[in-house]
N, C-alpha and C positions, 0 to 999 in steps of 0.2 A: 526230506521236504517239510518246510515249516507250515504250521497252521496259525494264521494271523487274523485278528479283527479286521474287517474291511471297513474303512472309512471313505465314504463317497465324497467327491469334490465336484460342485456344480458349476463354478465359475473361475476356478483357479487350478493351476497345474503346479504341483510341487516337485522339484527335481531333487536328485541326490545332492547332498551338501548344503541344501537351503534349510534355513531355520524359520519356522512358522509358528503362530499361536492360532489354535482353532477352538471355537466353542462347541466342543464335543465331550461327551463322557466316554471314556475308554476303560473305566473300570480300573482293575488292577493290571492291566496289560502293560508290559514293558515295550513291546513293539507291535506296530500296526502296519496295514498296507493301505496307503493312500492312493485311491483310484479316481481319475476323473470320469465324469459321466457326460456323454454328448448324445443329444437327441433321444434322451431317455435310456440309453444303453451304456453299460460299463465298458470302458476299453480294456484291452487284454493286458496291457503292461501298466503297473503302478510303481510306486516308490516305497520301498520298506523303510520305515521311519522309527527312530527311537523316542520314547517319551522321556523328555529331559526335566519336565516340571508339571505340576498339576496345581490349579488354582480354583477355589470354590468361589463363585461369583454371587453378588447380591440377588436374592430370589431363589437360591438353591441350585442354579445351573453351574456347569463345570466349563473350565477351559484348560487346554494342555498345550505346553510348548513342545515341539517336535523337531527333531533334526533328521533330514533325509540321509539315508545311508547308501543305498544302491537300488537299481531297478529290480523288480520281481514280476514274474509272469503268473497271473492268477489262474488257478485250476478250479477243481470242484469246490462248491460252496454249500454250506449247511448252516442253518439257523440254530442258535442255542435256545434253551427254554425261555429267555428273556427276549427272544426275537432279534438278537443281534447276529449278523451275518459274519460267519468265519469262512475263510478260503484257504486252500492248500496253495502255497507259493513256491515257485521254483525260482531261486535266488539267482541274479545275474550281476554280480560285481564286474566292473569294466575290465577287460584284458588290456594289455599294454602293447599295441601293435607297433613294430619297429621298422616297417617297410617304408620304402621311399615315397610311395603315393600318400600315405598318412602324413609323413612329415611335410611334403609339399602342401597339402591341404591346411595343416596347421600354420604354416608360415603365411599363406595367403589369407587365412582367417584372421590372424593377429593384425595383418596390414590393413585389411578392410575395416575391422572394428576400431582400430586406432584412428583411421581417417574419419570414421563417423563420429568418434568421440571428439576429436579436434574441431570438427565442424560444428558439433553441438556445444562447444564451449566447455568441455570437461576441464576441471582444474588440476587433473593429474591423478586423483585418487582412484578413479575407476580404472584408468589405464595401468596404474600400478597393481591394482588387483588382478586384472586380466594377465599381466606379465608375471605375476607370481605363480600362476597355474601351470604346471609342468605337463600334466597328462592330458592326452588328446580328448578323451571322453569328457573329463570335467571341463575342458576348454570349450567344447561344443555346447555343454549345458549352460554356460553363461548366457547363451541366447535366451534362455528362460526368463532371465531378469529384464528383457527388453520390453517396454511398454508398447512398442510398435508392432510387435508380433501378436497375432490373434490367438485366441484360445485354441482355435482348430490347429494353427500352426504349432503352438507348444505342444498339443496332444500328439501331433505327428512326430515331433522331435523326441518326445518321451518314448514312444514306441520304437525308436531306433536303437535296438539293443546292440547291434554291432557298431563298433566305435568308429571305424572308417566310414561306413555309411552315414553315421550320425554327424561327423565332422564336415562331410560333404554337403549334407543337407543343411546344417547350420550355416555354411558358407554361402549357399545359394539364397538363404533368407536374408543374410546380411548384405549381399550384393543388391538385392532388391531394395533394401532400406537405403543403400547408398545411391541408387538410381533415382529414388524419389527425392533425395537431397539435391542430386545434380540432375535436375529434370532435362537438361538439354545435351547431356552427354550420352549419345547413342551406343557407345561402346560398352556402357555399363548394362544396358538392356541386352545387347548382344551376348555379353559374358554370361549374364544371369540365365538367359535362355538356353545357352549352350550347356550349362550345368545340368538343366532340366532334361534337355534332349539327350545328353549323354547317359542320363539315368533312365532313358526310354519314357520320359514324360513329355512327350512331343506336343501334346495339347496345351499344357501349361507354358512351355516354350513359346509356342506360336502366339499365345496371348501377349507375351511380352514383346516379341518381335514385331507384331502388327502395330504396336504402339510408336515404333520408331519414326515413321513418317510424320506423326503428329508432333514431334518435338520441335520442328521448325516449319510450320505451314509455308507452303510455296517453295520448299527446298526439294528439288528434284533428286539431288544426291542421296537423301534419306530413303526415298523410295527404292533407289538402286541398291543401297546398303541392306534395306529389309529384304528385297527380292533375292539378293545374293546369298544371305544367310540361309533362307529357305532352300535355295538351290544346292548349297553346300551340304545340306542335310537331306537331299533327295526329295524333297517336298515340292516337286515341280508345280503341282496344282496351286498351292499358295503363292509360291514364287511368281507364277505367271499372273496370278490375280493382282498382286501388288504391282507388278510392273504394268499391267493394264490400267490400274488406278492412277499410277503416275503419268502414263501417257495421256490418259483421258484429262488429267488435272493440268498438265504442263506441256502437252504436245511435244514430248521429247521422244523421238524415235530412237534415241541412244540407249534407252532402258533395255538392255539386253543382258543374258547371262554373261559373266566375265569369263574369258577363256584363259 
């Protein structure tokens, strides 16, 4: 098990394979553990990073260039005489799953990301970068570059050590991005919610599905679509509530579970 200097990150998440420059003094350390901190607490998973360059800045402070290598789970911590915090690190290089489920997630992730990039007017360079990545874990980590993902979402993605779990999580995040770009496409909200529901995150799924009727005010069919997806996941209470809202708003007695 490695013993590495812990470098806390307050507002940024560094993923494996990323290159960053930070204004920190790491002394003579060749490797460090970059750990995000949220709500005053360190998260359990960080990124083992190599120090590739050191720069002395005007005023006597230092900056270091770092390259992310792989994930590391932080263990016991101890401060040295200079007050620097060192932690024991269990390294977690990505495995290379070859199962059908992971391959399906990879294919869909690439398709969703490419559609987002085309809609955002990418000139092809980012698409080429994504296409050049062959490993599922590194592919999922490309979501870490997205300015649309929150700090909390990136922390969640970093903590996904299992590669298949990570690519599935990255896919649901990208589906949400696409749903925001295509605000009137209910199927995107349905699919994004289904990914969360299949991962037993029904509350998050419900928040997405409840947005479906608002995509087209006055459209009874969207109330029916939202109610049906709740019923499909045996959430009869929310399904009935959406159905009642639709009937109250549109006086449609036809809003019933599909048989």
